[in-house]
N, C-alpha and C positions, 0 to 999 in steps of 0.2 A: 567298160566305159574304156574313150576313146584314148592309146597311148599316145603319147608325144610321140614325135619325130626325134629322134636321137640326130644331129651335128656331129659327124667329124670331121677332125685336125689332124694336120701334119703332125707328126712324133715331133716333141720339144724333144731338146736334149739342157744337159747341165744337172749336178748335184744339187742344187737348189730347185728346181721345176721336182725331180724325184723326190725329195724331202718331203716335200709340199704333199706334193699326190699319197706318199704313206701319212700323212698329218693328217689331211681329210678323212681318209678313206677310217684311220682309226676311232677321227672325231662321230663318223658319221655310225661306227660302231658302236661305240660310247653311248650316244645318244637313242642310238635305236633301241637297245639294250636296256633302256630304262622306262618303256616306255608299256605301260599294264594294255594287254588286249581290251580291257574294260574299256578304258579311257579315248580309244577312237572306232568302240562300239562291235569289237570283234567276240564270241566269243573262247574264252580261254580252252574250254575239251579239256580234256583226261590224260593224255597222251605229250603236252606238252613239257618240251623240255630245255629248248631255249628262251634264255632272259631274255624280258621285254618281248619286242615286237620279230617275226621270222623276216629275211631279206622280202621275199615274195609276196610279204603283206604292205609292204614300208611301197616296195615298186607299184604291187596297183592300187594304193591311197594315192600313192603320188602320182598316177598314171604314166607311168615309164614301165619297158620292159623287162621281165626279170633278169634277165641273162648282162644286162646291159647292167644294172645294178650292183649286181656282182660283179664283174667287173670294179665298177666304183671302186668298192669296198676293198679289192683289191688291188687297187692303188696302178688298175691300168693307165697307161696313157692313151686317154682320148677327152674330147674337149666335150665340157659341159653346158649350159645353154642358161641365160638366166632363167626361162621358164623353167628349168627344171630346179634350178636349185631354191626359185622362192616355190615350189611345189612340195620337197624336202623339206623347208624348213619349216612348213604350215604342220605337213604329215607329223616330223616330230617334234613339234611344240617348242621352237625354237624364241628362246628371249629375244628382247634387240639385240644383244651382245653379239651372243651362239649365232643369231642370224648373220651380224657383217661379220665375224670371225672363218661364215661359213664360206659368204660370197672372197674375203683374203683369201685364204686355203685356195680358194678353185679360181684366184685369178682373176677374178671378174668385177665388174660396178653396179653394183646394187641398183636398180631403176628407180625404188620406189622412192616417193617425197618423205616417208620417215628416216631414209639413210639419207641426204641432203637436202636438207629443207629449205635454198636459198632465197631469198630476197623478202623476208619476214625480218624485218629488220626491229629495233627498238623502239622504234615512232609509230609502227603501224603495232605491234604490241598493246603499248599505249592508248592508242586510237580506241582499238578494240575494248579495251578495261572502262574507255573512258564513257565509250556507248550504254553499260550497264542503267540498268534495267535489260535495255530492249538488246536482243540474240542479236548476235553479227560473229563471221568466222571471215575465214580467208581460205579460198577456194580454188582450184586449180580448172581449167577444161576439160579432165578425168575425173570431177568430183572428189579427188584429194580433199580434206578436208587440212588446211597447211597451219592454225591456227583459228585461238577462236578465244569470247570470253565466256566467264562465269554462266551466262545465263542460261548462254547456247549450249553451254555445256551440261543441262539439265532441261533443255528443252525436247527432246524426241527421246534421247536415253541418256545412260550415265555413260559418256563419253570417254569421262576418263580413264573408266573401266575399259576398255575399247586397243585393244594392240594396235601402236600409230601408226605400222603397214595394214590393219583394216580400215584405220579414219577414212571411208570411202563413204561414199554418199549413194551413191548406185549399189553397192555391195549393200550397206545396210538394212536401203530397200527392202532388200527383194532378201534377205538370208536371217535381219538379226530380231529376235518375236517385240524387242520392247518398240523396237523404230516404225515395223511393221503396223503394230497395234496404235501406233499417235498419228497417223496418218488417219485421216476421217476418208479421204478418196485415194483409198491405196492403187486400184487397177488406175484409175485415171492417170496416177502420178506416176506408176512404172510405166505406162504406154509413154507417157510425154517426154521422159529423162531417155528412155532406149534411144527414144527418135532425136531429143538433145546429143544425146553421146555419140550416134552412128552423124552427124555433120559437124560435128567436132573432129572425126578420127579420121575427117577426110582430110587433113594438114596432118596425121600422125601414125599410117599408115603403116608405116616400116620401124618405128620404136616400141622394142621389148616389154616396157611398161604397160605400157597401151593394147597390145596384145594379151601380154599377161592376167589385165581386168576381164580382156572382151572371154577369156579362155575360160577361166574361173567362173563366170558370171553363166559362162553354158555349163560349165559342169557344174552349178551346183543350183541353179534357178530354171525351173520348168515355163515360169512366167518372161522370164529376161529372154531366152531360145524364141518362143512363139513371137515377143512383141518386136525381137530384133531382124527376124525374119521377114516381116512386116516393112523394112526398107521404107522405114518414114524419115523425113527430115524435119525439125523445128530448130527455127535460132530462138536464142536465148528471147526473154523478155522479162517486165515485173509483172507483176500477177498477185490477184488476195489468195491467201492460205487458210487452212483449216487445221489444228493441231490438236490432238487432243492432249492435254498432259498430266501422266499418272498424277500430278503433284495438287496438283492449282486447277487441272479443269479444262476446259474450250476454251482458248485461243484464235483469235481473228484475226488475220496478219498482215497486213500486206507486205508483200518478199520484194527489194529493190536490188539489183546488183549494178557496183560499182566498180566498172574498171578501171586495174591497176597499171594496164599496162597496154599492151595491142590487143588488139579484139580478143584470139583466143589464148591470152596468157591470162595471169592470174586474178579473182576478184574480190572485193569484199561482198559478202549477202548481208545482205542484214533485215533484218524482221521489226515494222514498229505497229503500234496500236491499232484497232481499223476501231474500236469504240472503247468508253472510259473500263468498261467490266475487265476488257484484255490488258488495257495499262493497269492495271489494278493490281491482277493477275500475277502480271511482269512482273510488279514489284515485290510481289510472297514469294517468287521463282527463283528473283535473284536473290533474295533475302535465305532461301534453304541452301541457298549451292554457296552464300558465301560461309556458313555454318563450318566450324573445322569437324572435320574427319573423326570419332571417335576411335581412340584404338583400341 
């Protein structure tokens, strides 16, 4: 596994900064100790004395150096990049509140759309709701899903069950079993999406959130690594898609991007039925999605 390059910064001064570092160290230790090896796919062994994960295991799973991570838990005055914070948050299985707390203690701004989902107004959410039973969502050019209606929530998987920071179409099509199963032409779709992402990334090469996404995809998906190295470029265009929904069967859909701002900004993605059979199946899917959850 490739180790992330650690950045260093000039020492910070002041009791406030020192207190934050000690609080960060304690927080990391507490979260490391609550995770069992089995939860992250590691063997427990017979000689384990450390509660939860060892430091070297967290470092390995997060692709950071063991010495550097040890310094972090020792409250050393070192700089923590947002890429490393994101990796630690995923390794330690932090929920939304814990992730926000981690970034706050580190004095960093979380670049994921889940942290600050700007531009999604009440009017836009109402528009999405009014489109039901047509599946619709709002995405940015990095494929983050910023908002969606009930039918879209059940179109490819149970999207409500996905943590907000992982609601990204690129990530889901390469790593989520249900999402992948629903795509009829999976290999073609992955190659096309990688080409679109590379085209969009030209204007965002220095942004941490973009680099975090590409690094994560390269780590978790051999298909993405292969397609990314092709250096193919494709612009966005409307098209017809086939989706094999787990609840209502095959759906033939027109995919349309409705841009909400500049070309590389957010867009509303809509799916309209190609045929009457698909239209009826979308009504059934919406009815299923609208049912209250069973406690």
